N, CA, C and O atoms as a GROMACS GRO file, in nm:
protein
  508
    1MET      N    1   0.082  -0.119   0.000
    1MET     CA    2   0.000   0.000   0.000
    1MET      C    3   0.088   0.127   0.000
    1MET      O    4   0.049   0.230  -0.056
    2ALA      N    5   0.204   0.118   0.062
    2ALA     CA    6   0.291   0.235   0.068
    2ALA      C    7   0.340   0.274  -0.072
    2ALA      O    8   0.356   0.393  -0.100
    3HIS      N    9   0.362   0.176  -0.157
    3HIS     CA   10   0.412   0.205  -0.292
    3HIS      C   11   0.301   0.246  -0.389
    3HIS      O   12   0.326   0.311  -0.490
    4ASN      N   13   0.176   0.207  -0.355
    4ASN     CA   14   0.064   0.237  -0.444
    4ASN      C   15  -0.056   0.282  -0.361
    4ASN      O   16  -0.142   0.200  -0.330
    5PRO      N   17  -0.063   0.410  -0.323
    5PRO     CA   18  -0.172   0.459  -0.237
    5PRO      C   19  -0.311   0.445  -0.300
    5PRO      O   20  -0.410   0.439  -0.227
    6THR      N   21  -0.318   0.440  -0.430
    6THR     CA   22  -0.447   0.424  -0.495
    6THR      C   23  -0.508   0.288  -0.460
    6THR      O   24  -0.631   0.273  -0.457
    7ALA      N   25  -0.426   0.190  -0.435
    7ALA     CA   26  -0.475   0.057  -0.400
    7ALA      C   27  -0.555   0.060  -0.270
    7ALA      O   28  -0.648  -0.018  -0.253
    8LEU      N   29  -0.519   0.149  -0.178
    8LEU     CA   30  -0.595   0.163  -0.054
    8LEU      C   31  -0.739   0.202  -0.084
    8LEU      O   32  -0.832   0.146  -0.027
    9TRP      N   33  -0.758   0.299  -0.173
    9TRP     CA   34  -0.894   0.340  -0.209
    9TRP      C   35  -0.970   0.230  -0.280
    9TRP      O   36  -1.091   0.216  -0.261
   10TYR      N   37  -0.903   0.152  -0.361
   10TYR     CA   38  -0.968   0.038  -0.426
   10TYR      C   39  -1.010  -0.066  -0.321
   10TYR      O   40  -1.118  -0.125  -0.331
   11ASN      N   41  -0.926  -0.089  -0.222
   11ASN     CA   42  -0.960  -0.184  -0.116
   11ASN      C   43  -1.078  -0.134  -0.033
   11ASN      O   44  -1.165  -0.212   0.004
   12ILE      N   45  -1.079  -0.005  -0.004
   12ILE     CA   46  -1.191   0.051   0.072
   12ILE      C   47  -1.321   0.040  -0.010
   12ILE      O   48  -1.425   0.002   0.044
   13ALA      N   49  -1.314   0.073  -0.137
   13ALA     CA   50  -1.433   0.063  -0.223
   13ALA      C   51  -1.482  -0.082  -0.232
   13ALA      O   52  -1.603  -0.107  -0.229
   14THR      N   53  -1.389  -0.175  -0.242
   14THR     CA   54  -1.427  -0.317  -0.246
   14THR      C   55  -1.493  -0.360  -0.116
   14THR      O   56  -1.593  -0.432  -0.118
   15ALA      N   57  -1.439  -0.316  -0.002
   15ALA     CA   58  -1.497  -0.351   0.128
   15ALA      C   59  -1.637  -0.294   0.144
   15ALA      O   60  -1.727  -0.363   0.193
   16VAL      N   61  -1.656  -0.169   0.104
   16VAL     CA   62  -1.787  -0.106   0.118
   16VAL      C   63  -1.890  -0.174   0.028
   16VAL      O   64  -2.001  -0.204   0.072
   17THR      N   65  -1.854  -0.199  -0.096
   17THR     CA   66  -1.951  -0.263  -0.187
   17THR      C   67  -1.979  -0.407  -0.146
   17THR      O   68  -2.092  -0.454  -0.160
   18SER      N   69  -1.879  -0.478  -0.097
   18SER     CA   70  -1.901  -0.616  -0.051
   18SER      C   71  -1.994  -0.619   0.069
   18SER      O   72  -2.085  -0.702   0.077
   19THR      N   73  -1.973  -0.528   0.163
   19THR     CA   74  -2.058  -0.521   0.282
   19THR      C   75  -2.201  -0.485   0.244
   19THR      O   76  -2.296  -0.544   0.294
   20THR      N   77  -2.216  -0.388   0.156
   20THR     CA   78  -2.349  -0.349   0.110
   20THR      C   79  -2.419  -0.466   0.040
   20THR      O   80  -2.538  -0.488   0.060
   21GLY      N   81  -2.345  -0.539  -0.041
   21GLY     CA   82  -2.401  -0.656  -0.108
   21GLY      C   83  -2.446  -0.763  -0.010
   21GLY      O   84  -2.552  -0.823  -0.029
   22GLN      N   85  -2.368  -0.788   0.094
   22GLN     CA   86  -2.405  -0.889   0.194
   22GLN      C   87  -2.529  -0.847   0.271
   22GLN      O   88  -2.614  -0.930   0.302
   23ILE      N   89  -2.540  -0.718   0.301
   23ILE     CA   90  -2.661  -0.669   0.370
   23ILE      C   91  -2.783  -0.685   0.280
   23ILE      O   92  -2.889  -0.725   0.327
   24ALA      N   93  -2.767  -0.653   0.152
   24ALA     CA   94  -2.878  -0.670   0.058
   24ALA      C   95  -2.920  -0.817   0.047
   24ALA      O   96  -3.039  -0.848   0.042
   25ILE      N   97  -2.822  -0.907   0.044
   25ILE     CA   98  -2.852  -1.050   0.039
   25ILE      C   99  -2.929  -1.093   0.163
   25ILE      O  100  -3.029  -1.164   0.154
   26PHE      N  101  -2.882  -1.049   0.280
   26PHE     CA  102  -2.948  -1.084   0.405
   26PHE      C  103  -3.094  -1.039   0.406
   26PHE      O  104  -3.183  -1.118   0.439
   27PHE      N  105  -3.119  -0.913   0.371
   27PHE     CA  106  -3.256  -0.862   0.372
   27PHE      C  107  -3.343  -0.926   0.265
   27PHE      O  108  -3.462  -0.947   0.288
   28THR      N  109  -3.286  -0.958   0.150
   28THR     CA  110  -3.365  -1.024   0.046
   28THR      C  111  -3.410  -1.162   0.092
   28THR      O  112  -3.526  -1.198   0.075
   29ILE      N  113  -3.319  -1.239   0.149
   29ILE     CA  114  -3.356  -1.373   0.197
   29ILE      C  115  -3.455  -1.363   0.311
   29ILE      O  116  -3.551  -1.440   0.318
   30ARG      N  117  -3.433  -1.267   0.401
   30ARG     CA  118  -3.523  -1.253   0.516
   30ARG      C  119  -3.664  -1.213   0.473
   30ARG      O  120  -3.762  -1.264   0.527
   31ARG      N  121  -3.673  -1.123   0.377
   31ARG     CA  122  -3.804  -1.074   0.338
   31ARG      C  123  -3.875  -1.163   0.236
   31ARG      O  124  -3.996  -1.186   0.248
   32PHE      N  125  -3.802  -1.214   0.136
   32PHE     CA  126  -3.866  -1.287   0.027
   32PHE      C  127  -3.838  -1.436   0.028
   32PHE      O  128  -3.908  -1.511  -0.041
   33GLY      N  129  -3.738  -1.482   0.102
   33GLY     CA  130  -3.708  -1.625   0.109
   33GLY      C  131  -3.594  -1.665   0.018
   33GLY      O  132  -3.554  -1.590  -0.071
   34PRO      N  133  -3.541  -1.786   0.041
   34PRO     CA  134  -3.425  -1.831  -0.034
   34PRO      C  135  -3.453  -1.861  -0.181
   34PRO      O  136  -3.364  -1.849  -0.264
   35VAL      N  137  -3.576  -1.899  -0.214
   35VAL     CA  138  -3.606  -1.932  -0.353
   35VAL      C  139  -3.600  -1.806  -0.439
   35VAL      O  140  -3.542  -1.807  -0.548
   36VAL      N  141  -3.659  -1.699  -0.391
   36VAL     CA  142  -3.656  -1.574  -0.466
   36VAL      C  143  -3.512  -1.525  -0.480
   36VAL      O  144  -3.472  -1.476  -0.586
   37PHE      N  145  -3.435  -1.537  -0.373
   37PHE     CA  146  -3.295  -1.495  -0.380
   37PHE      C  147  -3.218  -1.577  -0.484
   37PHE      O  148  -3.138  -1.522  -0.560
   38THR      N  149  -3.244  -1.706  -0.488
   38THR     CA  150  -3.178  -1.792  -0.586
   38THR      C  151  -3.214  -1.749  -0.727
   38THR      O  152  -3.128  -1.745  -0.815
   39VAL      N  153  -3.339  -1.717  -0.749
   39VAL     CA  154  -3.382  -1.671  -0.881
   39VAL      C  155  -3.313  -1.540  -0.918
   39VAL      O  156  -3.267  -1.523  -1.031
   40ILE      N  157  -3.306  -1.449  -0.823
   40ILE     CA  158  -3.240  -1.320  -0.849
   40ILE      C  159  -3.094  -1.342  -0.887
   40ILE      O  160  -3.046  -1.285  -0.985
   41MET      N  161  -3.024  -1.423  -0.810
   41MET     CA  162  -2.882  -1.444  -0.838
   41MET      C  163  -2.859  -1.519  -0.969
   41MET      O  164  -2.767  -1.488  -1.044
   42THR      N  165  -2.944  -1.618  -0.997
   42THR     CA  166  -2.930  -1.691  -1.122
   42THR      C  167  -2.959  -1.601  -1.241
   42THR      O  168  -2.889  -1.605  -1.342
   43THR      N  169  -3.063  -1.520  -1.228
   43THR     CA  170  -3.096  -1.426  -1.336
   43THR      C  171  -2.981  -1.329  -1.360
   43THR      O  172  -2.947  -1.298  -1.474
   44ARG      N  173  -2.923  -1.281  -1.253
   44ARG     CA  174  -2.808  -1.190  -1.266
   44ARG      C  175  -2.692  -1.257  -1.340
   44ARG      O  176  -2.629  -1.196  -1.426
   45GLN      N  177  -2.666  -1.383  -1.305
   45GLN     CA  178  -2.557  -1.455  -1.372
   45GLN      C  179  -2.586  -1.478  -1.520
   45GLN      O  180  -2.498  -1.463  -1.604
   46VAL      N  181  -2.710  -1.512  -1.552
   46VAL     CA  182  -2.745  -1.536  -1.692
   46VAL      C  183  -2.734  -1.406  -1.771
   46VAL      O  184  -2.686  -1.406  -1.884
   47PHE      N  185  -2.780  -1.295  -1.713
   47PHE     CA  186  -2.766  -1.167  -1.783
   47PHE      C  187  -2.619  -1.132  -1.803
   47PHE      O  188  -2.582  -1.077  -1.907
   48SER      N  189  -2.536  -1.163  -1.706
   48SER     CA  190  -2.392  -1.138  -1.721
   48SER      C  191  -2.335  -1.220  -1.836
   48SER      O  192  -2.255  -1.170  -1.915
   49ILE      N  193  -2.377  -1.345  -1.845
   49ILE     CA  194  -2.329  -1.433  -1.953
   49ILE      C  195  -2.377  -1.381  -2.089
   49ILE      O  196  -2.300  -1.376  -2.184
   50VAL      N  197  -2.505  -1.343  -2.095
   50VAL     CA  198  -2.559  -1.294  -2.221
   50VAL      C  199  -2.490  -1.165  -2.264
   50VAL      O  200  -2.452  -1.149  -2.380
   51LEU      N  201  -2.472  -1.072  -2.169
   51LEU     CA  202  -2.403  -0.948  -2.202
   51LEU      C  203  -2.259  -0.973  -2.246
   51LEU      O  204  -2.211  -0.911  -2.340
   52SER      N  205  -2.190  -1.065  -2.178
   52SER     CA  206  -2.054  -1.098  -2.216
   52SER      C  207  -2.049  -1.157  -2.357
   52SER      O  208  -1.959  -1.127  -2.435
   53THR      N  209  -2.147  -1.242  -2.386
   53THR     CA  210  -2.152  -1.303  -2.518
   53THR      C  211  -2.180  -1.199  -2.626
   53THR      O  212  -2.118  -1.202  -2.733
   54VAL      N  213  -2.272  -1.108  -2.599
   54VAL     CA  214  -2.311  -1.009  -2.700
   54VAL      C  215  -2.207  -0.897  -2.713
   54VAL      O  216  -2.164  -0.866  -2.824
   55LEU      N  217  -2.168  -0.838  -2.600
   55LEU     CA  218  -2.079  -0.722  -2.606
   55LEU      C  219  -1.935  -0.757  -2.646
   55LEU      O  220  -1.872  -0.684  -2.721
   56PHE      N  221  -1.885  -0.869  -2.595
   56PHE     CA  222  -1.744  -0.903  -2.618
   56PHE      C  223  -1.724  -1.020  -2.714
   56PHE      O  224  -1.612  -1.068  -2.732
   57GLN      N  225  -1.832  -1.065  -2.777
   57GLN     CA  226  -1.830  -1.174  -2.873
   57GLN      C  227  -1.765  -1.301  -2.816
   57GLN      O  228  -1.694  -1.373  -2.887
   58HIS      N  229  -1.789  -1.328  -2.688
   58HIS     CA  230  -1.740  -1.453  -2.629
   58HIS      C  231  -1.829  -1.567  -2.679
   58HIS      O  232  -1.951  -1.556  -2.677
   59PRO      N  233  -1.768  -1.674  -2.722
   59PRO     CA  234  -1.849  -1.786  -2.774
   59PRO      C  235  -1.923  -1.859  -2.661
   59PRO      O  236  -1.873  -1.870  -2.549
   60MET      N  237  -2.042  -1.908  -2.695
   60MET     CA  238  -2.119  -1.988  -2.600
   60MET      C  239  -2.164  -2.113  -2.673
   60MET      O  240  -2.229  -2.105  -2.778
   61SER      N  241  -2.131  -2.228  -2.619
   61SER     CA  242  -2.166  -2.354  -2.685
   61SER      C  243  -2.314  -2.384  -2.667
   61SER      O  244  -2.383  -2.325  -2.584
   62TRP      N  245  -2.361  -2.477  -2.750
   62TRP     CA  246  -2.501  -2.519  -2.737
   62TRP      C  247  -2.525  -2.589  -2.604
   62TRP      O  248  -2.634  -2.582  -2.548
   63GLY      N  249  -2.423  -2.654  -2.554
   63GLY     CA  250  -2.435  -2.717  -2.422
   63GLY      C  251  -2.455  -2.613  -2.312
   63GLY      O  252  -2.532  -2.635  -2.219
   64GLY      N  253  -2.384  -2.500  -2.324
   64GLY     CA  254  -2.401  -2.391  -2.228
   64GLY      C  255  -2.540  -2.330  -2.235
   64GLY      O  256  -2.600  -2.300  -2.132
   65VAL      N  257  -2.590  -2.313  -2.357
   65VAL     CA  258  -2.725  -2.260  -2.375
   65VAL      C  259  -2.827  -2.356  -2.316
   65VAL      O  260  -2.919  -2.315  -2.246
   66ALA      N  261  -2.810  -2.485  -2.345
   66ALA     CA  262  -2.903  -2.586  -2.292
   66ALA      C  263  -2.896  -2.591  -2.139
   66ALA      O  264  -2.999  -2.604  -2.073
   67GLY      N  265  -2.776  -2.582  -2.083
   67GLY     CA  266  -2.762  -2.584  -1.937
   67GLY      C  267  -2.829  -2.465  -1.872
   67GLY      O  268  -2.898  -2.481  -1.770
   68ALA      N  269  -2.810  -2.346  -1.928
   68ALA     CA  270  -2.875  -2.226  -1.874
   68ALA      C  271  -3.027  -2.240  -1.883
   68ALA      O  272  -3.098  -2.204  -1.789
   69ALA      N  273  -3.075  -2.290  -1.994
   69ALA     CA  274  -3.220  -2.309  -2.010
   69ALA      C  275  -3.273  -2.410  -1.908
   69ALA      O  276  -3.381  -2.390  -1.852
   70LEU      N  277  -3.200  -2.517  -1.885
   70LEU     CA  278  -3.241  -2.618  -1.788
   70LEU      C  279  -3.249  -2.560  -1.647
   70LEU      O  280  -3.342  -2.589  -1.572
   71VAL      N  281  -3.152  -2.479  -1.612
   71VAL     CA  282  -3.153  -2.416  -1.479
   71VAL      C  283  -3.275  -2.325  -1.465
   71VAL      O  284  -3.343  -2.330  -1.363
   72PHE      N  285  -3.302  -2.243  -1.567
   72PHE     CA  286  -3.416  -2.154  -1.559
   72PHE      C  287  -3.548  -2.229  -1.552
   72PHE      O  288  -3.636  -2.192  -1.474
   73VAL      N  289  -3.562  -2.332  -1.631
   73VAL     CA  290  -3.687  -2.409  -1.630
   73VAL      C  291  -3.708  -2.472  -1.493
   73VAL      O  292  -3.819  -2.467  -1.439
   74SER      N  293  -3.605  -2.530  -1.435
   74SER     CA  294  -3.620  -2.593  -1.303
   74SER      C  295  -3.649  -2.490  -1.195
   74SER      O  296  -3.730  -2.516  -1.105
   75LEU      N  297  -3.587  -2.373  -1.202
   75LEU     CA  298  -3.615  -2.269  -1.103
   75LEU      C  299  -3.758  -2.219  -1.115
   75LEU      O  300  -3.827  -2.203  -1.014
   76PHE      N  301  -3.804  -2.194  -1.236
   76PHE     CA  302  -3.939  -2.143  -1.253
   76PHE      C  303  -4.044  -2.248  -1.216
   76PHE      O  304  -4.151  -2.213  -1.167
   77LEU      N  305  -4.016  -2.376  -1.239
   77LEU     CA  306  -4.108  -2.480  -1.193
   77LEU      C  307  -4.114  -2.484  -1.041
   77LEU      O  308  -4.221  -2.501  -0.983
   78SER      N  309  -4.000  -2.468  -0.977
   78SER     CA  310  -3.995  -2.465  -0.831
   78SER      C  311  -4.073  -2.348  -0.776
   78SER      O  312  -4.147  -2.362  -0.679
   79ILE      N  313  -4.056  -2.232  -0.837
   79ILE     CA  314  -4.130  -2.113  -0.793
   79ILE      C  315  -4.279  -2.133  -0.814
   79ILE      O  316  -4.360  -2.096  -0.728
   80SER      N  317  -4.316  -2.190  -0.926
   80SER     CA  318  -4.457  -2.214  -0.955
   80SER      C  319  -4.519  -2.306  -0.851
   80SER      O  320  -4.630  -2.281  -0.803
   81ARG      N  321  -4.448  -2.414  -0.816
   81ARG     CA  322  -4.499  -2.505  -0.712
   81ARG      C  323  -4.512  -2.434  -0.578
   81ARG      O  324  -4.609  -2.454  -0.506
   82GLN      N  325  -4.414  -2.353  -0.544
   82GLN     CA  326  -4.417  -2.281  -0.417
   82GLN      C  327  -4.533  -2.182  -0.413
   82GLN      O  328  -4.600  -2.169  -0.311
   83MET      N  329  -4.558  -2.112  -0.523
   83MET     CA  330  -4.669  -2.018  -0.528
   83MET      C  331  -4.803  -2.088  -0.519
   83MET      O  332  -4.895  -2.039  -0.453
   84GLN      N  333  -4.817  -2.204  -0.584
   84GLN     CA  334  -4.942  -2.279  -0.576
   84GLN      C  335  -4.966  -2.328  -0.433
   84GLN      O  336  -5.079  -2.326  -0.386
   85ALA      N  337  -4.860  -2.372  -0.365
   85ALA     CA  338  -4.875  -2.416  -0.227
   85ALA      C  339  -4.916  -2.299  -0.138
   85ALA      O  340  -4.997  -2.316  -0.047
   86THR      N  341  -4.860  -2.183  -0.162
   86THR     CA  342  -4.895  -2.064  -0.083
   86THR      C  343  -5.040  -2.025  -0.108
   86THR      O  344  -5.111  -1.989  -0.014
   87GLU      N  345  -5.085  -2.033  -0.232
   87GLU     CA  346  -5.224  -2.000  -0.264
   87GLU      C  347  -5.320  -2.099  -0.198
   87GLU      O  348  -5.425  -2.059  -0.149
   88ARG      N  349  -5.284  -2.227  -0.198
   88ARG     CA  350  -5.369  -2.327  -0.132
   88ARG      C  351  -5.379  -2.300   0.017
   88ARG      O  352  -5.487  -2.314   0.075
   89LYS      N  353  -5.269  -2.261   0.080
   89LYS     CA  354  -5.272  -2.231   0.223
   89LYS      C  355  -5.360  -2.110   0.250
   89LYS      O  356  -5.428  -2.105   0.353
   90ALA      N  357  -5.361  -2.014   0.160
   90ALA     CA  358  -5.441  -1.893   0.179
   90ALA      C  359  -5.590  -1.924   0.166
   90ALA      O  360  -5.672  -1.857   0.229
   91VAL      N  361  -5.626  -2.023   0.085
   91VAL     CA  362  -5.766  -2.057   0.062
   91VAL      C  363  -5.822  -2.140   0.177
   91VAL      O  364  -5.939  -2.125   0.212
   92LEU      N  365  -5.741  -2.227   0.236
   92LEU     CA  366  -5.788  -2.313   0.343
   92LEU      C  367  -5.815  -2.232   0.469
   92LEU      O  368  -5.741  -2.138   0.498
   93PRO      N  369  -5.920  -2.267   0.544
   93PRO     CA  370  -5.945  -2.195   0.669
   93PRO      C  371  -5.836  -2.228   0.770
   93PRO      O  372  -5.780  -2.337   0.768
   94PRO      N  373  -5.807  -2.135   0.859
   94PRO     CA  374  -5.703  -2.163   0.958
   94PRO      C  375  -5.746  -2.272   1.054
   94PRO      O  376  -5.863  -2.281   1.091
   95VAL      N  377  -5.652  -2.352   1.093
   95VAL     CA  378  -5.679  -2.461   1.186
   95VAL      C  379  -5.667  -2.406   1.326
   95VAL      O  380  -5.568  -2.341   1.362
   96SER      N  381  -5.770  -2.432   1.407
   96SER     CA  382  -5.768  -2.383   1.544
   96SER      C  383  -5.666  -2.460   1.625
   96SER      O  384  -5.656  -2.582   1.614
   97SER      N  385  -5.591  -2.389   1.707
   97SER     CA  386  -5.491  -2.455   1.789
   97SER      C  387  -5.551  -2.513   1.916
   97SER      O  388  -5.486  -2.591   1.985
   98VAL      N  389  -5.676  -2.474   1.947
   98VAL     CA  390  -5.742  -2.524   2.067
   98VAL      C  391  -5.821  -2.647   2.031
   98VAL      O  392  -5.905  -2.644   1.941
   99SER      N  393  -5.795  -2.756   2.100
   99SER     CA  394  -5.869  -2.878   2.072
   99SER      C  395  -6.004  -2.871   2.143
   99SER      O  396  -6.014  -2.818   2.254
  100PRO      N  397  -6.106  -2.924   2.079
  100PRO     CA  398  -6.238  -2.918   2.141
  100PRO      C  399  -6.241  -3.003   2.268
  100PRO      O  400  -6.193  -3.116   2.270
  101VAL      N  401  -6.299  -2.946   2.375
  101VAL     CA  402  -6.311  -3.017   2.502
  101VAL      C  403  -6.453  -3.068   2.513
  101VAL      O  404  -6.548  -2.991   2.496
  102PRO      N  405  -6.469  -3.197   2.542
  102PRO     CA  406  -6.604  -3.248   2.555
  102PRO      C  407  -6.674  -3.180   2.673
  102PRO      O  408  -6.612  -3.152   2.776
  103SER      N  409  -6.802  -3.156   2.657
  103SER     CA  410  -6.874  -3.088   2.764
  103SER      C  411  -6.887  -3.181   2.884
  103SER      O  412  -6.917  -3.300   2.870
  104THR      N  413  -6.865  -3.124   3.000
  104THR     CA  414  -6.876  -3.203   3.123
  104THR      C  415  -7.011  -3.176   3.184
  104THR      O  416  -7.059  -3.063   3.181
  105PRO      N  417  -7.071  -3.276   3.239
  105PRO     CA  418  -7.203  -3.256   3.299
  105PRO      C  419  -7.191  -3.166   3.422
  105PRO      O  420  -7.090  -3.166   3.492
  106SER      N  421  -7.296  -3.090   3.446
  106SER     CA  422  -7.296  -3.002   3.562
  106SER      C  423  -7.318  -3.083   3.688
  106SER      O  424  -7.363  -3.197   3.684
  107LEU      N  425  -7.286  -3.020   3.800
  107LEU     CA  426  -7.301  -3.088   3.929
  107LEU      C  427  -7.446  -3.120   3.957
  107LEU      O  428  -7.477  -3.226   4.010
  108SER      N  429  -7.535  -3.029   3.920
  108SER     CA  430  -7.678  -3.052   3.946
  108SER      C  431  -7.730  -3.170   3.865
  108SER      O  432  -7.815  -3.246   3.913
  109SER      N  433  -7.679  -3.187   3.742
  109SER     CA  434  -7.726  -3.301   3.663
  109SER      C  435  -7.674  -3.431   3.720
  109SER      O  436  -7.740  -3.534   3.711
  110LEU      N  437  -7.553  -3.427   3.780
  110LEU     CA  438  -7.501  -3.548   3.845
  110LEU      C  439  -7.580  -3.581   3.970
  110LEU      O  440  -7.606  -3.698   3.998
  111VAL      N  441  -7.618  -3.479   4.047
  111VAL     CA  442  -7.694  -3.501   4.171
  111VAL      C  443  -7.833  -3.549   4.137
  111VAL      O  444  -7.888  -3.637   4.204
  112ASP      N  445  -7.892  -3.489   4.030
  112ASP     CA  446  -8.029  -3.523   3.994
  112ASP      C  447  -8.040  -3.662   3.932
  112ASP      O  448  -8.148  -3.720   3.931
  113ALA      N  449  -7.930  -3.717   3.880
  113ALA     CA  450  -7.936  -3.846   3.811
  113ALA      C  451  -7.977  -3.956   3.907
  113ALA      O  452  -7.918  -3.971   4.015
  114GLY      N  453  -8.074  -4.032   3.869
  114GLY     CA  454  -8.116  -4.148   3.945
  114GLY      C  455  -8.214  -4.119   4.057
  114GLY      O  456  -8.247  -4.209   4.133
  115HIS      N  457  -8.261  -3.998   4.070
  115HIS     CA  458  -8.357  -3.965   4.175
  115HIS      C  459  -8.497  -3.961   4.117
  115HIS      O  460  -8.517  -3.939   3.998
  116THR      N  461  -8.594  -3.984   4.204
  116THR     CA  462  -8.733  -3.972   4.162
  116THR      C  463  -8.769  -3.825   4.151
  116THR      O  464  -8.694  -3.738   4.194
  117ASP      N  465  -8.885  -3.798   4.091
  117ASP     CA  466  -8.927  -3.660   4.073
  117ASP      C  467  -8.944  -3.589   4.206
  117ASP      O  468  -8.911  -3.471   4.219
  118ALA      N  469  -8.993  -3.657   4.303
  118ALA     CA  470  -9.013  -3.596   4.436
  118ALA      C  471  -8.879  -3.561   4.498
  118ALA      O  472  -8.864  -3.454   4.558
  119GLN      N  473  -8.782  -3.651   4.484
  119GLN     CA  474  -8.648  -3.624   4.539
  119GLN      C  475  -8.583  -3.507   4.467
  119GLN      O  476  -8.514  -3.426   4.529
  120LYS      N  477  -8.604  -3.497   4.336
  120LYS     CA  478  -8.548  -3.386   4.260
  120LYS      C  479  -8.608  -3.253   4.306
  120LYS      O  480  -8.536  -3.154   4.318
  121GLU      N  481  -8.739  -3.250   4.330
  121GLU     CA  482  -8.802  -3.130   4.378
  121GLU      C  483  -8.747  -3.089   4.515
  121GLU      O  484  -8.725  -2.970   4.541
  122LEU      N  485  -8.725  -3.186   4.600
  122LEU     CA  486  -8.668  -3.158   4.732
  122LEU      C  487  -8.526  -3.104   4.720
  122LEU      O  488  -8.489  -3.012   4.793
  123LEU      N  489  -8.444  -3.159   4.626
  123LEU     CA  490  -8.308  -3.112   4.606
  123LEU      C  491  -8.308  -2.967   4.553
  123LEU      O  492  -8.222  -2.888   4.590
  124LYS      N  493  -8.405  -2.934   4.469
  124LYS     CA  494  -8.414  -2.798   4.415
  124LYS      C  495  -8.445  -2.699   4.527
  124LYS      O  496  -8.392  -2.588   4.528
  125LYS      N  497  -8.531  -2.738   4.618
  125LYS     CA  498  -8.571  -2.650   4.729
  125LYS      C  499  -8.454  -2.627   4.824
  125LYS      O  500  -8.441  -2.519   4.882
  126THR      N  501  -8.369  -2.727   4.841
  126THR     CA  502  -8.259  -2.715   4.935
  126THR      C  503  -8.139  -2.640   4.876
  126THR      O  504  -8.050  -2.598   4.951
  127LYS      N  505  -8.135  -2.623   4.747
  127LYS     CA  506  -8.024  -2.552   4.685
  127LYS      C  507  -8.031  -2.411   4.712
  127LYS      O  508  -7.945  -2.336   4.667
   0.00000   0.00000   0.00000
């Protein structure tokens, strides 16, 4: 660094942009999930390849084209399945976390059970 002070500024710029990129990655995954992040990164890589091929006339084999297409098709199928699962969850009613408790008989019904009508009337008067 002592011989080339400009390198210090390049290192600082690299550190700042790398940190900013990592923060963006963290928030993207946290907010949208890993599948969306994967699609974003794959799309970015494919655009880089296409731009490199077009702007700098770098050759791309048919195998490379087929591989890129295969990756995109599999990613979009995965996203489609995930979106359909999310839509199904939104349509279904929420499941209650409280389990139904069977009704318990009241104390008066237990006391009244097995008594004659006269005894029941007497029990009512004494309550």
